[in-house]
MOPAC internal coordinates of N, CA, C and O (Angstrom, degrees):
PM7 1SCF
backbone

  N    0.0000 0     0.00 0     0.00 0    0    0    0
  C    1.4714 1     0.00 0     0.00 0    1    0    0
  C    1.4943 1   109.08 1     0.00 0    2    1    0
  O    1.2310 1   122.46 1   -51.53 1    3    2    1
  N    1.3802 1   112.89 1   128.47 1    3    2    1
  C    1.4122 1   122.58 1  -174.79 1    5    3    2
  C    1.6192 1   108.22 1   -95.31 1    6    5    3
  O    1.2310 1   119.28 1   -53.41 1    7    6    5
  N    1.3222 1   118.98 1   126.59 1    7    6    5
  C    1.4614 1   120.33 1   174.79 1    9    7    6
  C    1.5431 1   104.70 1  -126.24 1   10    9    7
  O    1.2310 1   124.10 1   -61.15 1   11   10    9
  N    1.3215 1   109.74 1   118.85 1   11   10    9
  C    1.4749 1   114.01 1  -178.34 1   13   11   10
  C    1.5091 1   111.73 1   -70.55 1   14   13   11
  O    1.2310 1   122.55 1   -31.29 1   15   14   13
  N    1.3006 1   112.71 1   148.71 1   15   14   13
  C    1.5274 1   121.94 1   176.91 1   17   15   14
  C    1.5414 1   110.34 1   -74.29 1   18   17   15
  O    1.2310 1   119.29 1   -50.05 1   19   18   17
  N    1.3413 1   118.96 1   129.95 1   19   18   17
  C    1.4696 1   119.05 1   179.18 1   21   19   18
  C    1.4386 1   106.52 1  -119.50 1   22   21   19
  O    1.2310 1   121.68 1   -43.63 1   23   22   21
  N    1.3514 1   114.38 1   136.37 1   23   22   21
  C    1.4729 1   122.07 1   177.30 1   25   23   22
  C    1.5201 1   108.16 1   -80.12 1   26   25   23
  O    1.2310 1   119.18 1   -62.71 1   27   26   25
  N    1.3538 1   119.16 1   117.29 1   27   26   25
  C    1.3145 1   126.02 1   179.73 1   29   27   26
  C    1.5692 1   118.55 1   -43.54 1   30   29   27
  O    1.2310 1   125.59 1   132.12 1   31   30   29
  N    1.4111 1   106.87 1   -47.88 1   31   30   29
  C    1.5435 1   112.16 1  -177.60 1   33   31   30
  C    1.5018 1   111.56 1   -65.04 1   34   33   31
  O    1.2310 1   116.98 1   154.12 1   35   34   33
  N    1.2697 1   123.35 1   -25.88 1   35   34   33
  C    1.4264 1   122.88 1   172.95 1   37   35   34
  C    1.4771 1   113.34 1   -69.69 1   38   37   35
  O    1.2310 1   121.62 1   135.62 1   39   38   37
  N    1.3155 1   114.50 1   -44.38 1   39   38   37
  C    1.5290 1   116.84 1   173.83 1   41   39   38
  C    1.5037 1   115.73 1   -56.94 1   42   41   39
  O    1.2310 1   119.95 1   135.28 1   43   42   41
  N    1.3683 1   117.70 1   -44.72 1   43   42   41
  C    1.3943 1   123.28 1  -174.68 1   45   43   42
  C    1.4846 1   111.79 1   -67.61 1   46   45   43
  O    1.2310 1   120.31 1   147.91 1   47   46   45
  N    1.3654 1   117.02 1   -32.09 1   47   46   45
  C    1.4823 1   122.41 1   177.09 1   49   47   46
  C    1.5289 1   113.15 1   -67.49 1   50   49   47
  O    1.2310 1   121.58 1   150.98 1   51   50   49
  N    1.3264 1   114.59 1   -29.02 1   51   50   49
  C    1.5136 1   119.04 1  -172.87 1   53   51   50
  C    1.5799 1   109.19 1   -87.72 1   54   53   51
  O    1.2310 1   118.54 1   161.31 1   55   54   53
  N    1.3056 1   120.39 1   -18.69 1   55   54   53
  C    1.3900 1   121.69 1  -171.14 1   57   55   54
  C    1.5882 1   110.01 1   -99.63 1   58   57   55
  O    1.2310 1   118.41 1   -57.70 1   59   58   57
  N    1.3422 1   120.63 1   122.30 1   59   58   57
  C    1.4125 1   126.46 1   177.46 1   61   59   58
  C    1.5367 1   109.72 1   -66.71 1   62   61   59
  O    1.2310 1   119.51 1   -45.54 1   63   62   61
  N    1.3320 1   118.54 1   134.46 1   63   62   61
  C    1.4646 1   120.99 1  -179.42 1   65   63   62
  C    1.5093 1   112.23 1   -54.49 1   66   65   63
  O    1.2310 1   121.02 1   118.31 1   67   66   65
  N    1.3332 1   115.65 1   -61.69 1   67   66   65
  C    1.5633 1   124.40 1   178.42 1   69   67   66
  C    1.4047 1   110.33 1  -135.45 1   70   69   67
  O    1.2310 1   117.06 1   -59.25 1   71   70   69
  N    1.2875 1   123.20 1   120.75 1   71   70   69
  C    1.4689 1   122.30 1   174.44 1   73   71   70
  C    1.4573 1   112.08 1   -66.70 1   74   73   71
  O    1.2310 1   118.69 1   -33.00 1   75   74   73
  N    1.3226 1   120.10 1   147.00 1   75   74   73
  C    1.4166 1   123.86 1   177.79 1   77   75   74
  C    1.5154 1   109.50 1   -87.52 1   78   77   75
  O    1.2310 1   121.82 1   -70.93 1   79   78   77
  N    1.3102 1   114.12 1   109.07 1   79   78   77
  C    1.4823 1   118.27 1  -179.54 1   81   79   78
  C    1.5153 1   115.07 1   -98.78 1   82   81   79
  O    1.2310 1   122.04 1  -173.53 1   83   82   81
  N    1.3000 1   113.69 1     6.47 1   83   82   81
  C    1.5194 1   117.44 1   176.83 1   85   83   82
  C    1.5438 1   111.45 1    81.46 1   86   85   83
  O    1.2310 1   118.94 1  -164.92 1   87   86   85
  N    1.2978 1   119.62 1    15.08 1   87   86   85
  C    1.3773 1   121.84 1   177.29 1   89   87   86
  C    1.5341 1   110.21 1   -93.60 1   90   89   87
  O    1.2310 1   119.94 1   -49.51 1   91   90   89
  N    1.3641 1   117.72 1   130.49 1   91   90   89
  C    1.4692 1   121.11 1  -169.51 1   93   91   90
  C    1.5313 1   105.99 1   -73.03 1   94   93   91
  O    1.2310 1   119.31 1   132.36 1   95   94   93
  N    1.2602 1   118.91 1   -47.64 1   95   94   93
  C    1.4934 1   123.84 1  -171.83 1   97   95   94
  C    1.4576 1   110.54 1  -142.24 1   98   97   95
  O    1.2310 1   121.58 1   -19.12 1   99   98   97
  N    1.2992 1   114.58 1   160.88 1   99   98   97
  C    1.5454 1   122.81 1  -177.78 1  101   99   98
  C    1.3919 1   110.74 1  -113.16 1  102  101   99
  O    1.2310 1   117.46 1   175.58 1  103  102  101
  N    1.3356 1   122.44 1    -4.42 1  103  102  101
  C    1.4972 1   122.82 1  -176.07 1  105  103  102
  C    1.4560 1   109.51 1   -77.88 1  106  105  103
  O    1.2310 1   119.42 1   -20.82 1  107  106  105
  N    1.3319 1   118.71 1   159.18 1  107  106  105
  C    1.5126 1   116.98 1   176.12 1  109  107  106
  C    1.5340 1   109.76 1   -72.62 1  110  109  107
  O    1.2310 1   120.01 1   149.09 1  111  110  109
  N    1.2184 1   117.59 1   -30.91 1  111  110  109
  C    1.5050 1   119.94 1  -179.71 1  113  111  110
  C    1.5216 1   108.01 1   -60.28 1  114  113  111
  O    1.2310 1   118.14 1   133.62 1  115  114  113
  N    1.3903 1   121.14 1   -46.38 1  115  114  113
  C    1.3225 1   124.23 1   177.48 1  117  115  114
  C    1.5457 1   113.55 1   -61.57 1  118  117  115
  O    1.2310 1   122.05 1   137.48 1  119  118  117
  N    1.3263 1   113.68 1   -42.52 1  119  118  117
  C    1.4250 1   116.63 1   177.36 1  121  119  118
  C    1.5988 1   115.87 1   -64.61 1  122  121  119
  O    1.2310 1   121.07 1   143.82 1  123  122  121
  N    1.2384 1   115.56 1   -36.18 1  123  122  121
  C    1.4611 1   122.44 1   176.20 1  125  123  122
  C    1.5273 1   112.46 1   -66.51 1  126  125  123
  O    1.2310 1   120.97 1   139.83 1  127  126  125
  N    1.3405 1   115.76 1   -40.17 1  127  126  125
  C    1.5061 1   120.46 1  -178.13 1  129  127  126
  C    1.5145 1   111.19 1   -79.63 1  130  129  127
  O    1.2310 1   118.69 1   150.89 1  131  130  129
  N    1.2829 1   120.10 1   -29.11 1  131  130  129
  C    1.4778 1   118.47 1  -179.43 1  133  131  130
  C    1.4684 1   116.53 1   -97.42 1  134  133  131
  O    1.2310 1   118.20 1  -159.39 1  135  134  133
  N    1.2488 1   121.03 1    20.61 1  135  134  133
  C    1.4710 1   118.17 1  -178.18 1  137  135  134
  C    1.5113 1   111.50 1   -77.14 1  138  137  135
  O    1.2310 1   120.40 1   149.12 1  139  138  137
  N    1.2780 1   116.83 1   -30.88 1  139  138  137
  C    1.4809 1   119.68 1   177.53 1  141  139  138
  C    1.6116 1   110.97 1    83.95 1  142  141  139
  O    1.2310 1   120.60 1   167.60 1  143  142  141
  N    1.2516 1   116.45 1   -12.40 1  143  142  141
  C    1.4273 1   117.47 1  -178.81 1  145  143  142
  C    1.4915 1   108.71 1  -124.89 1  146  145  143
  O    1.2310 1   121.37 1   -43.96 1  147  146  145
  N    1.3621 1   114.98 1   136.04 1  147  146  145
  C    1.4142 1   119.63 1   173.92 1  149  147  146
  C    1.5188 1   111.29 1   -73.94 1  150  149  147
  O    1.2310 1   121.21 1   -60.48 1  151  150  149
  N    1.3533 1   115.30 1   119.52 1  151  150  149
  C    1.4239 1   121.73 1   177.28 1  153  151  150
  C    1.5066 1   110.28 1   -80.64 1  154  153  151
  O    1.2310 1   120.97 1   -59.88 1  155  154  153
  N    1.3267 1   115.74 1   120.12 1  155  154  153
  C    1.5812 1   117.01 1  -178.24 1  157  155  154
  C    1.4777 1   110.19 1   -67.09 1  158  157  155
  O    1.2310 1   121.22 1   -36.35 1  159  158  157
  N    1.2873 1   115.27 1   143.65 1  159  158  157
  C    1.4832 1   121.63 1   176.46 1  161  159  158
  C    1.5504 1   103.23 1   -85.51 1  162  161  159
  O    1.2310 1   122.34 1   -13.85 1  163  162  161
  N    1.3180 1   113.12 1   166.15 1  163  162  161
  C    1.4797 1   119.94 1   177.44 1  165  163  162
  C    1.4811 1   113.12 1   -61.50 1  166  165  163
  O    1.2310 1   120.85 1   150.63 1  167  166  165
  N    1.3291 1   115.98 1   -29.37 1  167  166  165
  C    1.5293 1   116.89 1  -177.76 1  169  167  166
  C    1.4524 1   109.04 1   -79.40 1  170  169  167
  O    1.2310 1   114.72 1   170.74 1  171  170  169
  N    1.3705 1   127.61 1    -9.26 1  171  170  169
  C    1.3916 1   128.08 1  -179.31 1  173  171  170
  C    1.5174 1   111.75 1   -71.77 1  174  173  171
  O    1.2310 1   118.80 1   150.70 1  175  174  173
  N    1.3006 1   119.88 1   -29.30 1  175  174  173
  C    1.4758 1   121.68 1   176.47 1  177  175  174
  C    1.3865 1   114.14 1   -82.12 1  178  177  175
  O    1.2310 1   120.41 1   -37.00 1  179  178  177
  N    1.3714 1   116.82 1   143.00 1  179  178  177
  C    1.4800 1   121.12 1   179.80 1  181  179  178
  C    1.5308 1   108.85 1   -64.63 1  182  181  179
  O    1.2310 1   122.37 1   -32.98 1  183  182  181
  N    1.2685 1   113.06 1   147.02 1  183  182  181
  C    1.4928 1   114.56 1   179.55 1  185  183  182
  C    1.4644 1   120.50 1   -57.07 1  186  185  183
  O    1.2310 1   121.15 1   151.24 1  187  186  185
  N    1.4086 1   115.40 1   -28.76 1  187  186  185
  C    1.4250 1   122.82 1  -179.56 1  189  187  186
  C    1.6127 1   105.75 1   -72.24 1  190  189  187
  O    1.2310 1   119.06 1   143.95 1  191  190  189
  N    1.3082 1   119.40 1   -36.05 1  191  190  189
  C    1.4171 1   121.89 1  -178.91 1  193  191  190
  C    1.4882 1   110.12 1   -69.06 1  194  193  191
  O    1.2310 1   120.53 1   135.97 1  195  194  193
  N    1.3988 1   116.59 1   -44.03 1  195  194  193
  C    1.4225 1   122.93 1   179.24 1  197  195  194
  C    1.5761 1   111.49 1   -60.73 1  198  197  195
  O    1.2310 1   121.60 1   133.66 1  199  198  197
  N    1.3437 1   114.54 1   -46.34 1  199  198  197
  C    1.4235 1   118.88 1   177.16 1  201  199  198
  C    1.6248 1   112.53 1   -61.25 1  202  201  199
  O    1.2310 1   121.93 1   133.41 1  203  202  201
  N    1.2185 1   113.91 1   -46.59 1  203  202  201
  C    1.5304 1   118.38 1   174.50 1  205  203  202
  C    1.4355 1   112.93 1   -55.77 1  206  205  203
  O    1.2310 1   120.76 1   131.61 1  207  206  205
  N    1.3734 1   116.15 1   -48.39 1  207  206  205
  C    1.4335 1   119.85 1  -179.27 1  209  207  206
  C    1.5145 1   113.66 1   -58.19 1  210  209  207
  O    1.2310 1   121.06 1   130.52 1  211  210  209
  N    1.4036 1   115.59 1   -49.48 1  211  210  209
  C    1.4388 1   117.46 1  -172.78 1  213  211  210
  C    1.5741 1   107.95 1   -72.14 1  214  213  211
  O    1.2310 1   117.33 1   150.86 1  215  214  213
  N    1.3051 1   122.69 1   -29.14 1  215  214  213
  C    1.4141 1   121.39 1   177.29 1  217  215  214
  C    1.5603 1   108.97 1   -71.39 1  218  217  215
  O    1.2310 1   121.75 1   144.87 1  219  218  217
  N    1.2611 1   114.26 1   -35.13 1  219  218  217
  C    1.5619 1   114.88 1   174.80 1  221  219  218
  C    1.5036 1   110.87 1   -69.24 1  222  221  219
  O    1.2310 1   120.86 1   142.49 1  223  222  221
  N    1.3135 1   115.95 1   -37.51 1  223  222  221
  C    1.5138 1   114.53 1   176.88 1  225  223  222
  C    1.5147 1   114.04 1   -60.75 1  226  225  223
  O    1.2310 1   121.34 1   144.04 1  227  226  225
  N    1.3467 1   115.04 1   -35.96 1  227  226  225
  C    1.4622 1   119.76 1   178.25 1  229  227  226
  C    1.5153 1   111.53 1   -70.90 1  230  229  227
  O    1.2310 1   119.92 1   140.52 1  231  230  229
  N    1.3535 1   117.75 1   -39.48 1  231  230  229
  C    1.4204 1   118.01 1   178.95 1  233  231  230
  C    1.5115 1   113.75 1   -67.50 1  234  233  231
  O    1.2310 1   119.73 1   139.24 1  235  234  233
  N    1.3214 1   118.12 1   -40.76 1  235  234  233
  C    1.4569 1   120.38 1  -179.73 1  237  235  234
  C    1.4832 1   111.93 1   -74.20 1  238  237  235
  O    1.2310 1   119.15 1   150.30 1  239  238  237
  N    1.3073 1   119.22 1   -29.70 1  239  238  237
  C    1.4879 1   121.01 1   174.26 1  241  239  238
  C    1.4732 1   111.74 1   -66.04 1  242  241  239
  O    1.2310 1   122.11 1   134.67 1  243  242  241
  N    1.3831 1   113.57 1   -45.33 1  243  242  241
  C    1.4864 1   117.73 1   173.92 1  245  243  242
  C    1.5348 1   114.48 1   -60.01 1  246  245  243
  O    1.2310 1   121.52 1   142.23 1  247  246  245
  N    1.3337 1   114.69 1   -37.77 1  247  246  245
  C    1.4275 1   115.57 1   175.56 1  249  247  246
  C    1.4960 1   116.20 1   -66.49 1  250  249  247
  O    1.2310 1   121.03 1   138.98 1  251  250  249
  N    1.3448 1   115.63 1   -41.02 1  251  250  249
  C    1.4426 1   116.83 1   174.60 1  253  251  250
  C    1.5542 1   113.21 1   -63.58 1  254  253  251
  O    1.2310 1   121.77 1   135.72 1  255  254  253
  N    1.3397 1   114.22 1   -44.28 1  255  254  253
  C    1.4736 1   118.40 1   174.54 1  257  255  254
  C    1.5014 1   115.07 1   -51.75 1  258  257  255
  O    1.2310 1   121.25 1   129.11 1  259  258  257
  N    1.4144 1   115.21 1   -50.89 1  259  258  257
  C    1.3678 1   118.50 1  -176.91 1  261  259  258
  C    1.5211 1   112.62 1   -65.85 1  262  261  259
  O    1.2310 1   119.51 1   140.85 1  263  262  261
  N    1.3248 1   118.53 1   -39.15 1  263  262  261
  C    1.4071 1   119.84 1   177.24 1  265  263  262
  C    1.4961 1   114.00 1   -65.64 1  266  265  263
  O    1.2310 1   119.64 1   135.07 1  267  266  265
  N    1.3538 1   118.29 1   -44.93 1  267  266  265
  C    1.4519 1   120.82 1   178.45 1  269  267  266
  C    1.5281 1   113.70 1   -63.53 1  270  269  267
  O    1.2310 1   121.36 1   132.97 1  271  270  269
  N    1.3369 1   115.00 1   -47.03 1  271  270  269
  C    1.5293 1   117.01 1   177.65 1  273  271  270
  C    1.4977 1   111.77 1   -65.51 1  274  273  271
  O    1.2310 1   119.58 1   143.64 1  275  274  273
  N    1.2870 1   118.42 1   -36.36 1  275  274  273
  C    1.4607 1   123.06 1   176.39 1  277  275  274
  C    1.5833 1   109.61 1   -60.13 1  278  277  275
  O    1.2310 1   123.56 1   130.90 1  279  278  277
  N    1.2802 1   110.77 1   -49.10 1  279  278  277
  C    1.5476 1   112.78 1  -179.49 1  281  279  278
  C    1.5033 1   112.26 1   -64.83 1  282  281  279
  O    1.2310 1   120.06 1   148.66 1  283  282  281
  N    1.2842 1   117.49 1   -31.34 1  283  282  281
  C    1.4808 1   119.01 1   179.56 1  285  283  282
  C    1.5124 1   110.80 1   -72.74 1  286  285  283
  O    1.2310 1   122.98 1   143.93 1  287  286  285
  N    1.3477 1   111.90 1   -36.07 1  287  286  285
  C    1.5258 1   112.36 1   176.09 1  289  287  286
  C    1.4928 1   112.05 1   -63.63 1  290  289  287
  O    1.2310 1   120.47 1   140.48 1  291  290  289
  N    1.2752 1   116.70 1   -39.52 1  291  290  289
  C    1.4573 1   122.75 1  -175.51 1  293  291  290
  C    1.5655 1   106.19 1   -72.36 1  294  293  291
  O    1.2310 1   120.50 1   132.21 1  295  294  293
  N    1.3159 1   116.65 1   -47.79 1  295  294  293
  C    1.4237 1   119.31 1  -176.39 1  297  295  294
  C    1.4491 1   118.02 1   -68.85 1  298  297  295
  O    1.2310 1   119.86 1   132.20 1  299  298  297
  N    1.2792 1   117.86 1   -47.80 1  299  298  297
  C    1.4809 1   124.44 1  -175.11 1  301  299  298
  C    1.5612 1   115.98 1   -90.31 1  302  301  299
  O    1.2310 1   121.68 1   152.21 1  303  302  301
  N    1.3140 1   114.39 1   -27.79 1  303  302  301
  C    1.4487 1   112.60 1  -176.41 1  305  303  302
  C    1.5151 1   109.27 1  -120.92 1  306  305  303
  O    1.2310 1   119.01 1   173.88 1  307  306  305
  N    1.2555 1   119.50 1    -6.12 1  307  306  305
  C    1.5358 1   121.07 1   176.59 1  309  307  306
  C    1.5340 1   111.83 1    69.81 1  310  309  307
  O    1.2310 1   122.26 1  -157.38 1  311  310  309
  N    1.3674 1   113.28 1    22.62 1  311  310  309
  C    1.5328 1   115.78 1   179.51 1  313  311  310
  C    1.5267 1   108.25 1   -88.85 1  314  313  311
  O    1.2310 1   120.41 1   -93.78 1  315  314  313
  N    1.3937 1   116.83 1    86.22 1  315  314  313
  C    1.4577 1   119.46 1  -174.35 1  317  315  314
  C    1.5670 1   112.56 1   -67.29 1  318  317  315
  O    1.2310 1   120.96 1   143.19 1  319  318  317
  N    1.2916 1   115.77 1   -36.81 1  319  318  317
  C    1.4706 1   118.35 1  -179.29 1  321  319  318
  C    1.5255 1   115.22 1   -66.09 1  322  321  319
  O    1.2310 1   121.11 1   131.01 1  323  322  321
  N    1.3889 1   115.49 1   -48.99 1  323  322  321
  C    1.4417 1   117.90 1   175.13 1  325  323  322
  C    1.5088 1   111.78 1   -68.03 1  326  325  323
  O    1.2310 1   120.31 1   132.37 1  327  326  325
  N    1.3045 1   117.02 1   -47.63 1  327  326  325
  C    1.4344 1   122.34 1  -172.05 1  329  327  326
  C    1.5706 1   108.77 1   -65.48 1  330  329  327
  O    1.2310 1   122.54 1   135.53 1  331  330  329
  N    1.3257 1   112.73 1   -44.47 1  331  330  329
  C    1.4923 1   121.65 1  -178.16 1  333  331  330
  C    1.5993 1   107.48 1   -63.94 1  334  333  331
  O    1.2310 1   121.73 1   142.41 1  335  334  333
  N    1.2727 1   114.30 1   -37.59 1  335  334  333
  C    1.4827 1   118.98 1  -176.62 1  337  335  334
  C    1.4984 1   109.24 1   -66.75 1  338  337  335
  O    1.2310 1   122.44 1   141.27 1  339  338  337
  N    1.3913 1   112.93 1   -38.73 1  339  338  337
  C    1.5011 1   116.71 1  -176.74 1  341  339  338
  C    1.4764 1   108.63 1   -74.03 1  342  341  339
  O    1.2310 1   120.24 1   142.72 1  343  342  341
  N    1.3276 1   117.16 1   -37.28 1  343  342  341
  C    1.4753 1   118.39 1   179.87 1  345  343  342
  C    1.5987 1   108.44 1   -67.40 1  346  345  343
  O    1.2310 1   117.78 1   139.87 1  347  346  345
  N    1.3246 1   121.83 1   -40.13 1  347  346  345
  C    1.4010 1   122.13 1   177.04 1  349  347  346
  C    1.5513 1   108.71 1   -61.35 1  350  349  347
  O    1.2310 1   120.54 1   133.29 1  351  350  349
  N    1.3653 1   116.58 1   -46.71 1  351  350  349
  C    1.4864 1   118.38 1  -178.49 1  353  351  350
  C    1.5552 1   109.17 1   -61.70 1  354  353  351
  O    1.2310 1   119.32 1   141.84 1  355  354  353
  N    1.3963 1   118.90 1   -38.16 1  355  354  353
  C    1.4313 1   116.70 1   176.99 1  357  355  354
  C    1.5353 1   113.74 1   -68.18 1  358  357  355
  O    1.2310 1   120.60 1   146.95 1  359  358  357
  N    1.3324 1   116.46 1   -33.05 1  359  358  357
  C    1.4541 1   119.27 1   176.56 1  361  359  358
  C    1.5465 1   109.05 1   -64.83 1  362  361  359
  O    1.2310 1   121.36 1   136.96 1  363  362  361
  N    1.2755 1   115.00 1   -43.04 1  363  362  361
  C    1.5445 1   117.74 1   178.90 1  365  363  362
  C    1.5457 1   112.67 1   -65.83 1  366  365  363
  O    1.2310 1   122.30 1   144.04 1  367  366  365
  N    1.2826 1   113.20 1   -35.96 1  367  366  365
  C    1.4809 1   119.52 1   172.59 1  369  367  366
  C    1.5432 1   111.43 1   -58.20 1  370  369  367
  O    1.2310 1   121.30 1   128.29 1  371  370  369
  N    1.4688 1   115.12 1   -51.71 1  371  370  369
  C    1.3055 1   116.59 1   177.66 1  373  371  370
  C    1.6498 1   113.75 1   -58.91 1  374  373  371
  O    1.2310 1   120.04 1   145.88 1  375  374  373
  N    1.2957 1   117.53 1   -34.12 1  375  374  373
  C    1.4592 1   119.82 1   175.45 1  377  375  374
  C    1.4397 1   114.30 1   -64.62 1  378  377  375
  O    1.2310 1   121.59 1   139.38 1  379  378  377
  N    1.3438 1   114.56 1   -40.62 1  379  378  377
  C    1.4675 1   122.17 1   179.71 1  381  379  378
  C    1.6032 1   107.96 1   -68.08 1  382  381  379
  O    1.2310 1   120.68 1   136.51 1  383  382  381
  N    1.2889 1   116.31 1   -43.49 1  383  382  381
  C    1.5510 1   121.05 1   176.79 1  385  383  382
  C    1.5596 1   106.48 1   -60.33 1  386  385  383
  O    1.2310 1   118.61 1   129.68 1  387  386  385
  N    1.3377 1   120.25 1   -50.32 1  387  386  385
  C    1.4311 1   120.78 1   177.43 1  389  387  386
  C    1.4799 1   115.13 1   -54.08 1  390  389  387
  O    1.2310 1   120.11 1   136.58 1  391  390  389
  N    1.3547 1   117.39 1   -43.42 1  391  390  389
  C    1.3930 1   123.89 1   177.34 1  393  391  390
  C    1.5150 1   114.14 1   -62.84 1  394  393  391
  O    1.2310 1   122.06 1   138.13 1  395  394  393
  N    1.3011 1   113.66 1   -41.87 1  395  394  393
  C    1.4556 1   123.47 1   178.83 1  397  395  394
  C    1.5581 1   106.07 1   -62.36 1  398  397  395
  O    1.2310 1   119.61 1   136.67 1  399  398  397
  N    1.3069 1   118.35 1   -43.33 1  399  398  397
  C    1.4795 1   121.75 1  -171.12 1  401  399  398
  C    1.5899 1   103.81 1   -66.33 1  402  401  399
  O    1.2310 1   121.15 1   136.93 1  403  402  401
  N    1.3499 1   115.41 1   -43.07 1  403  402  401
  C    1.4451 1   117.89 1  -178.35 1  405  403  402
  C    1.4701 1   114.31 1   -65.22 1  406  405  403
  O    1.2310 1   122.49 1   143.19 1  407  406  405
  N    1.3789 1   112.84 1   -36.81 1  407  406  405
  C    1.4881 1   116.63 1   177.18 1  409  407  406
  C    1.4561 1   114.55 1   -68.93 1  410  409  407
  O    1.2310 1   121.06 1   143.64 1  411  410  409
  N    1.3843 1   115.57 1   -36.36 1  411  410  409
  C    1.4495 1   119.22 1  -177.68 1  413  411  410
  C    1.5516 1   106.85 1   -70.65 1  414  413  411
  O    1.2310 1   118.52 1   138.29 1  415  414  413
  N    1.3334 1   120.42 1   -41.71 1  415  414  413
  C    1.4702 1   124.14 1   177.44 1  417  415  414
  C    1.4701 1   111.14 1   -58.15 1  418  417  415
  O    1.2310 1   119.34 1   139.96 1  419  418  417
  N    1.3149 1   118.86 1   -40.04 1  419  418  417
  C    1.4742 1   122.09 1  -178.10 1  421  419  418
  C    1.5286 1   109.40 1   -71.96 1  422  421  419
  O    1.2310 1   120.75 1   140.56 1  423  422  421
  N    1.3290 1   116.17 1   -39.44 1  423  422  421
  C    1.4728 1   119.87 1  -179.93 1  425  423  422
  C    1.4017 1   108.88 1   -66.68 1  426  425  423
  O    1.2310 1   116.50 1   135.69 1  427  426  425
  N    1.3145 1   124.26 1   -44.31 1  427  426  425
  C    1.4250 1   126.13 1   179.79 1  429  427  426
  C    1.5191 1   112.26 1   -67.50 1  430  429  427
  O    1.2310 1   119.14 1   143.30 1  431  430  429
  N    1.3286 1   119.24 1   -36.70 1  431  430  429
  C    1.4780 1   123.07 1   179.61 1  433  431  430
  C    1.5289 1   107.14 1   -67.67 1  434  433  431
  O    1.2310 1   119.12 1   144.52 1  435  434  433
  N    1.3674 1   119.28 1   -35.48 1  435  434  433
  C    1.4408 1   120.99 1   174.34 1  437  435  434
  C    1.5033 1   115.90 1   -64.85 1  438  437  435
  O    1.2310 1   122.85 1   138.74 1  439  438  437
  N    1.3079 1   112.14 1   -41.26 1  439  438  437
  C    1.5028 1   116.48 1  -171.47 1  441  439  438
  C    1.6213 1   104.38 1   -77.78 1  442  441  439
  O    1.2310 1   118.92 1   151.25 1  443  442  441
  N    1.3370 1   119.67 1   -28.75 1  443  442  441
  C    1.4754 1   119.61 1  -176.61 1  445  443  442
  C    1.4822 1   105.95 1   -84.62 1  446  445  443
  O    1.2310 1   118.25 1   147.80 1  447  446  445
  N    1.3174 1   120.94 1   -32.20 1  447  446  445
  C    1.5348 1   124.43 1  -179.99 1  449  447  446
  C    1.5003 1   113.51 1   -77.17 1  450  449  447
  O    1.2310 1   118.77 1   152.14 1  451  450  449
  N    1.3359 1   119.96 1   -27.86 1  451  450  449
  C    1.3675 1   123.56 1  -171.79 1  453  451  450
  C    1.5423 1   114.48 1   -57.38 1  454  453  451
  O    1.2310 1   119.90 1   132.97 1  455  454  453
  N    1.4270 1   117.80 1   -47.03 1  455  454  453
  C    1.4265 1   116.65 1  -174.18 1  457  455  454
  C    1.5183 1   109.77 1   -69.31 1  458  457  455
  O    1.2310 1   120.26 1   147.92 1  459  458  457
  N    1.3768 1   117.11 1   -32.08 1  459  458  457
  C    1.4374 1   121.34 1  -178.88 1  461  459  458
  C    1.5224 1   112.43 1   -68.53 1  462  461  459
  O    1.2310 1   119.28 1   143.00 1  463  462  461
  N    1.3842 1   118.98 1   -37.00 1  463  462  461
  C    1.4439 1   124.11 1  -176.16 1  465  463  462
  C    1.5527 1   111.55 1   -81.04 1  466  465  463
  O    1.2310 1   120.16 1   164.51 1  467  466  465
  N    1.3283 1   117.31 1   -15.49 1  467  466  465
  C    1.4421 1   119.12 1  -176.16 1  469  467  466
  C    1.4138 1   115.05 1   -72.28 1  470  469  467
  O    1.2310 1   117.63 1   171.50 1  471  470  469
  N    1.3049 1   122.11 1    -8.50 1  471  470  469
  C    1.5123 1   123.95 1  -176.82 1  473  471  470
  C    1.4774 1   114.73 1   -83.53 1  474  473  471
  O    1.2310 1   119.03 1   161.14 1  475  474  473
  N    1.2198 1   119.45 1   -18.86 1  475  474  473
  C    1.5940 1   125.53 1   173.89 1  477  475  474
  C    1.3889 1   116.05 1   174.11 1  478  477  475
  O    1.2310 1   119.66 1    -0.87 1  479  478  477
  N    1.2694 1   118.25 1   179.13 1  479  478  477
  C    1.4098 1   122.21 1  -178.38 1  481  479  478
  C    1.6010 1   109.13 1  -106.21 1  482  481  479
  O    1.2310 1   119.13 1   -49.95 1  483  482  481
  N    1.2650 1   119.27 1   130.05 1  483  482  481
  C    1.4424 1   124.40 1  -177.51 1  485  483  482
  C    1.5678 1   106.47 1  -118.62 1  486  485  483
  O    1.2310 1   118.63 1   -92.88 1  487  486  485
  N    1.2128 1   120.22 1    87.12 1  487  486  485
  C    1.4844 1   124.51 1   176.62 1  489  487  486
  C    1.4436 1   112.54 1  -104.73 1  490  489  487
  O    1.2310 1   120.10 1   180.00 1  491  490  489

């Protein structure tokens, strides 16, 4: 295998030291000040929303895990009964998670719309 010899001075002249990416500063303080958006803290979300969020995270993570492991059992070991069962369980977990998302959205819509609708009837 032929590797050509390269003069290091030629290579260093062709490489720019740091490309200009349009970023004003690189410190964490600059980043936090220049975001332009207030990042909500954990305490800003109501406890029922936080609880629903984390329970949905667990449900969807379990669904993804079951689907992935089931597919690997089927694909790599040919174990259709075990892999297929895990994939069905993952699909059911996705369905449960989707149903919970819909229920939580409806419940939150009712709680946020209730004070606005209590002022009168607009038919």
